[in-house]
N, C-alpha and C positions, 0 to 999 in steps of 0.2 A: 504494500500500500504506500509505503514511503517513496518507493521508486516512481510510482504513478503520480504522486504529488509533485515530486521534483520535475517529472516530465511535463506535467500540466503547467507549472510555473515557467519552465523553459519555453514551451510553446506560446504562452501568453506574452513573455518578454520578446520573443522573436517576432510575434505579430506586431507588437508595439514598435519595435525597431524598424521593421519594414514599412509600417504605416508612416512613421516620421520621415524615413528616407523618401517615400513617395510624395509626402507633402513638400519636402524641401525641393524635390525634383519639379513638382508642379509650380512652386513659387518662383523657380528660375526660368519659367517659360517666357520667352520674349515674343514680341510682335512678329519677328521674322519666323519663329517656329510656327506661329498660327497662320501666317500668310504664305507659307512655302507652297509653291506650285510645282514641285518636282514630282518624281515618280514614287508615289506612295507616301507613307507617314514619315515624319521627321525622326531622327535618332532619339530625340527627347521623348517623343510619343511612344516609340518602341520600348524605351527604358521604363516609361510609366506603365505600359501594359505588362511588362515583365514583373515589375514590382507589385502590381495589383494581383497577378496570378500567384506570386509567392505569398502575399498576405492572405489570400483565400485558402491556400494550402495550409498555412500555419493555423489559421482559424479552424479549419476542418480538423486538424490534429488536436487542437485544444478542446474542441467540442467532443470529439471522439474519446479522448482521455477522461474528460469530465463525466461522460456517460458511463464509461467503464467504472470509474470511482463510485458514482451513484449506484450503479447496479451491484457492485461488490458490497457497498454499505447496506443496501436494502436486503441483500441475501443473508448478511450476518444477523440482522435484527429480526 
């Protein structure tokens, strides 16, 4: 159970870290990034998409670990 609690905290902090990195990336968006007429999305948009996917992954891990902890606690009681 202790291992699951540590894993949950790690997943939560990883989610927070990736969220902050995404916000910093989004805050650095310039008008050139928004008005780019090239072939496809800008590098900043691609990085933003990658960070969002990582955040969703870490959130899923955190929710899954929390569900396992709750299931284990309900089985004990």
